[in-house]
TORGUFI-830811 format. One line per field, with one value per residue (C-alpha): residue in three letters; chain; x negated, z, y negated. Coordinates in pm, 1 decimal, m for minus. Example, Ala and Ser with C-alpha at 12.3 -4.5 7.8 and 13.67 -1.06 7.14 Angstrom:
<rs>
rest <- [ALA/SER] $
kette <- [A/A] $
c1 <- [m1230.0/m1367.0] $
c3 <- [780.0/714.0] $
c2 <- [450.0/106.0] $
</rs>
This chain:
<rs>
rest <- [MET/ASN/LEU/GLU/GLU/VAL/ILE/ILE/ALA/SER/ILE/SER/GLU/PHE/LEU/ASN/VAL/GLU/VAL/HIS/ARG/ASP/THR/GLU/THR/LEU/ASP/LEU/SER/SER/LYS/ILE/GLU/ILE/VAL/GLN/LYS/ARG/MET/ALA/GLU/LYS/LEU/ARG/ASN/THR/THR/THR/ALA/ALA/TYR/SER/ASN/GLY/LEU/LYS/SER/TYR/GLU/TYR/GLU/MET/PHE/PHE/SER/SER/ASN/PRO/ASN/ASP/MET/ILE/LYS/ILE/ASP/GLY/TRP/ILE/PRO/ILE/GLU/THR/ASP/LYS/LEU/GLY/LYS/GLU/ASP/GLU/ILE/SER/GLU/TYR/ILE/GLU/ILE/GLY/LEU/LEU/ARG/LYS/ILE/GLU/ALA/GLN/TYR/SER] $
kette <- [A/A/A/A/A/A/A/A/A/A/A/A/A/A/A/A/A/A/A/A/A/A/A/A/A/A/A/A/A/A/A/A/A/A/A/A/A/A/A/A/A/A/A/A/A/A/A/A/A/A/A/A/A/A/A/A/A/A/A/A/A/A/A/A/A/A/A/A/A/A/A/A/A/A/A/A/A/A/A/A/A/A/A/A/A/A/A/A/A/A/A/A/A/A/A/A/A/A/A/A/A/A/A/A/A/A/A/A] $
c1 <- [134.2/20.0/198.5/m85.1/m85.4/336.6/202.2/m75.5/181.9/471.7/278.4/155.1/366.1/547.4/281.9/412.0/749.7/609.7/400.5/586.0/757.7/1037.8/1077.0/924.6/1204.9/1420.7/1524.3/1321.5/1618.4/1692.0/1258.6/1261.0/1548.5/1341.0/1066.4/1289.7/1356.6/1023.9/858.9/1171.4/1080.5/691.4/761.3/940.4/727.7/380.5/210.8/m34.7/m359.5/m304.6/m369.2/m571.0/m897.3/m816.1/m942.8/m1252.8/m1028.5/m948.0/m1228.5/m1043.3/m830.5/m504.4/m452.4/m62.2/64.8/464.0/700.2/783.8/1155.0/1042.0/1090.9/756.9/469.3/191.1/m87.1/m416.2/m600.6/m472.3/m667.6/m434.6/m551.5/m729.9/m574.7/m243.7/m435.7/m388.0/m668.9/m1057.3/m1044.2/m685.7/m877.5/m1157.7/m877.6/m712.8/m1056.1/m1158.8/m799.9/m860.8/m576.8/m865.1/m1125.4/m1378.4/m1339.8/m1713.9/m1896.7/m1752.6/m1380.9/m1716.7] $
c3 <- [1574.4/1609.2/1304.5/1113.5/1100.8/992.0/657.0/549.9/626.7/465.4/162.7/144.4/133.5/m146.5/m363.9/m395.5/m387.1/m690.6/m871.9/m797.4/m1141.9/m968.4/m833.4/m1022.9/m1281.4/m937.5/m854.4/m622.5/m368.5/m392.5/m339.7/m62.0/46.8/53.5/243.2/521.9/554.5/572.4/787.9/987.3/1044.2/1085.8/1348.0/1540.5/1470.6/1447.4/1754.0/1785.9/1804.1/1462.9/1398.9/1616.5/1324.7/1228.5/820.9/892.5/895.2/453.9/220.1/m80.0/m203.3/m438.6/m770.0/m740.0/m997.4/m990.9/m1179.7/m1514.4/m1301.0/m949.7/m781.2/m582.3/m845.9/m617.3/m795.1/m607.7/m366.9/m80.1/197.6/168.1/370.9/217.2/297.0/102.5/m155.4/m298.8/m389.6/m473.8/m859.4/m833.2/m668.7/m933.2/m1178.2/m966.6/m940.1/m1338.3/m1495.4/m1294.9/m999.5/m689.8/m625.8/m327.8/m19.1/m88.2/245.1/359.6/455.9/685.1] $
c2 <- [m189.7/m556.6/m709.2/m711.0/m371.7/m342.2/m545.7/m429.8/m80.7/m277.5/m337.7/m8.2/134.2/m169.8/m63.4/303.7/232.0/19.0/283.6/567.6/649.3/835.2/396.9/240.0/156.8/m18.8/m397.0/m516.1/m492.8/m126.6/m106.2/m301.6/m138.9/221.1/19.0/m90.1/270.4/467.0/134.6/227.9/571.8/560.0/305.6/527.9/835.9/625.9/614.7/226.2/399.0/569.5/264.4/143.0/97.3/m214.0/m290.4/m56.0/195.4/131.8/244.0/151.4/m140.5/m82.9/m384.7/m468.2/m740.1/m841.7/m747.8/m1099.8/m1022.2/m1034.5/m1333.0/m1346.1/m1373.9/m1191.6/m1017.7/m875.5/m651.2/m504.6/m216.7/83.3/383.4/609.7/992.5/810.7/801.8/1204.5/1409.2/1307.4/1269.2/1107.3/878.3/811.0/845.9/571.0/366.4/433.7/277.3/7.4/2.5/54.7/m70.9/m0.5/m285.8/m513.7/m468.8/m813.0/m646.2/m436.5] $
</rs>
């Protein structure tokens, strides 16, 4: 994995931890620790080929917003792997509530 792929995968993992009901109330350091463990496991078990398509393999962007008590405030959109989003009806629901949007043509 190159640096961009590691960053995008790390942000995707953090967003998964951030919005998951079981972990959404944890403090930032606990969330970061979970992401570090997941990324270490992912880097051990994933070949570079799984990430070789770059941004063109991303169909959706996910909105993320910092918690009020986070040290660093970041709000914005990040590409997310479609296979991590769940079933098609869940994707439609995420789009309706503004959590997801289709990636615009300028990204492809």
